[in-house]
C-alpha positions as CSV (number, residue, x, y, z in Angstrom):
1,X,-48.6,-74.3,39.0
2,X,-50.8,-77.4,39.3
3,X,-51.6,-79.2,42.5
4,X,-49.9,-82.3,41.4
5,X,-46.7,-80.4,40.7
6,X,-46.7,-78.9,44.2
7,X,-47.4,-82.3,45.8
8,X,-44.5,-83.9,43.9
9,X,-42.2,-81.0,44.8
10,X,-43.1,-81.3,48.4
11,X,-42.5,-85.1,48.4
12,X,-39.1,-84.4,46.9
13,X,-38.3,-81.9,49.6
14,X,-39.4,-84.3,52.3
15,X,-37.2,-87.1,50.9
16,X,-34.3,-84.6,50.6
17,X,-34.7,-83.4,54.2
18,X,-34.9,-86.9,55.5
19,X,-31.8,-87.8,53.5
20,X,-30.0,-84.7,54.8
21,X,-30.8,-85.6,58.4
22,X,-29.5,-89.1,57.8
23,X,-26.3,-87.7,56.4
24,X,-25.8,-85.5,59.4
25,X,-26.7,-88.3,61.9
26,X,-25.0,-91.3,60.2
27,X,-22.5,-90.2,57.5
28,X,-20.9,-87.3,59.3
29,X,-19.8,-89.5,62.4
30,X,-18.4,-92.0,60.0
31,X,-16.6,-89.3,58.1
32,X,-15.1,-88.1,61.4
33,X,-13.8,-91.6,62.0
34,X,-12.4,-91.9,58.5
35,X,-10.5,-88.7,58.9
36,X,-8.8,-90.0,62.1
37,X,-5.3,-89.9,60.4
38,X,-5.7,-86.2,59.5
39,X,-4.8,-83.3,61.8
40,X,-7.5,-82.3,64.3
41,X,-8.0,-78.8,62.7
42,X,-8.5,-80.4,59.3
43,X,-11.0,-82.9,60.6
44,X,-13.0,-80.2,62.4
45,X,-12.9,-77.9,59.4
46,X,-13.9,-80.6,56.9
47,X,-16.7,-82.1,59.1
48,X,-18.0,-78.6,59.9
49,X,-18.1,-77.7,56.2
50,X,-20.1,-80.8,55.5
51,X,-22.6,-80.2,58.3
52,X,-23.0,-76.5,57.5
53,X,-23.3,-77.4,53.7
54,X,-26.1,-79.8,54.5
55,X,-27.7,-77.2,56.7
56,X,-27.8,-74.7,53.8
57,X,-29.6,-77.4,51.8
58,X,-32.1,-77.9,54.6
59,X,-32.8,-74.1,54.9
60,X,-33.2,-74.0,51.2
61,X,-35.7,-76.8,51.2
62,X,-37.8,-75.4,54.0
63,X,-38.0,-72.0,52.3
64,X,-39.0,-73.6,49.0
65,X,-41.7,-75.5,50.9
66,X,-43.0,-72.3,52.4
67,X,-43.1,-70.7,48.9
68,X,-44.9,-73.7,47.5
69,X,-47.5,-73.3,50.3
70,X,-48.0,-69.7,49.3
71,X,-48.4,-70.8,45.7
72,X,-51.0,-73.3,46.7
73,X,-52.9,-70.7,48.7
74,X,-52.7,-68.1,45.9
75,X,-50.7,-65.7,48.1
76,X,-47.3,-65.9,46.4
77,X,-47.8,-62.3,45.0
78,X,-47.2,-60.7,48.4
79,X,-44.2,-58.9,49.9
80,X,-44.1,-61.6,52.6
81,X,-42.7,-63.9,49.9
82,X,-39.5,-61.9,49.8
83,X,-38.3,-63.0,53.2
84,X,-38.2,-66.6,52.1
85,X,-36.4,-65.6,48.9
86,X,-33.9,-63.6,50.9
87,X,-33.2,-66.6,53.1
88,X,-32.8,-68.8,50.0
89,X,-30.3,-66.3,48.5
90,X,-28.4,-66.3,51.8
91,X,-28.3,-70.1,52.0
92,X,-27.0,-70.3,48.4
93,X,-24.3,-67.7,49.1
94,X,-23.3,-69.5,52.3
95,X,-23.0,-72.8,50.4
96,X,-20.8,-71.0,47.8
97,X,-18.6,-69.6,50.6
98,X,-18.3,-73.1,52.1
99,X,-17.2,-74.5,48.8
100,X,-14.5,-71.9,48.4
101,X,-13.3,-72.4,52.0
102,X,-13.2,-76.2,51.3
103,X,-11.2,-75.6,48.1
104,X,-8.8,-73.3,50.0
105,X,-8.3,-75.9,52.7
106,X,-7.7,-78.7,50.2
107,X,-5.4,-76.6,47.9
108,X,-2.1,-76.9,49.8
109,X,-2.6,-80.5,50.7
110,X,-2.3,-83.7,48.7
111,X,-5.7,-83.3,47.0
112,X,-5.6,-83.4,43.2
113,X,-5.6,-79.9,41.7
114,X,-8.5,-80.8,39.4
115,X,-10.6,-81.6,42.5
116,X,-9.8,-78.3,44.1
117,X,-10.7,-76.5,40.8
118,X,-14.0,-78.5,40.7
119,X,-14.9,-77.5,44.2
120,X,-13.9,-73.9,43.5
121,X,-15.9,-74.0,40.3
122,X,-18.9,-75.3,42.2
123,X,-18.7,-72.3,44.4
124,X,-18.7,-70.0,41.4
125,X,-21.8,-71.9,40.0
126,X,-23.5,-71.5,43.4
127,X,-22.8,-67.7,43.3
128,X,-24.3,-67.6,39.9
129,X,-27.4,-69.4,41.1
130,X,-27.7,-66.9,43.9
131,X,-27.6,-64.1,41.3
132,X,-30.3,-65.9,39.3
133,X,-32.5,-66.0,42.3
134,X,-31.9,-62.3,42.8
135,X,-33.2,-61.7,39.2
136,X,-36.2,-63.9,39.9
137,X,-36.9,-61.9,43.1
138,X,-36.9,-58.7,40.9
139,X,-39.4,-60.4,38.5
140,X,-41.6,-61.3,41.5
141,X,-41.5,-57.7,42.6
142,X,-42.6,-56.6,39.2
143,X,-45.4,-59.2,39.1
144,X,-46.6,-58.0,42.5
145,X,-46.7,-54.4,41.2
146,X,-48.6,-55.4,38.1
147,X,-51.1,-57.5,40.2
148,X,-51.7,-54.5,42.5
149,X,-52.2,-52.2,39.4
150,X,-54.6,-54.7,37.8
151,X,-56.6,-55.0,41.0
152,X,-56.8,-51.2,41.2
153,X,-58.0,-50.9,37.6
154,X,-60.5,-53.7,38.1
155,X,-62.0,-51.9,41.1
156,X,-62.2,-48.7,39.2
157,X,-64.0,-50.5,36.3
158,X,-66.4,-52.1,38.8
159,X,-67.2,-48.6,40.2
160,X,-67.7,-47.1,36.7
161,X,-70.1,-49.9,35.6
162,X,-72.3,-49.7,38.7
């Protein structure tokens, strides 16, 4: 991965994180006011889901930032990369669960059934993305094993030549 790609990705992450903080600081209070006519439990649940959903995106962004830093340093093929990947998987699964909870809350109300189905479908897509990241984690594990094997063979060859 080139340096320019990493820089562009980090700029995108910074913009997304600033935007997410703006959503939490500005939009969420306005959302709370807009939902004044709803029941208190509904307001609390909906606003909490929004805040937690944005939080999952923030966690995702920070972990991707850390992985990009490891790529830049050339240390991505290490077992320490797995902890960031595990957190990413957890954040995506949490976002999927939040989408399903939101769909379940909206289903008995006056929300259009298509909207509820879209939100539930988004939860399914998020679950699929989490599975895709699990597959990518397995590929990284294999790459680490091959890298270790290649380094071992290289050191054996160096010893034989000398």
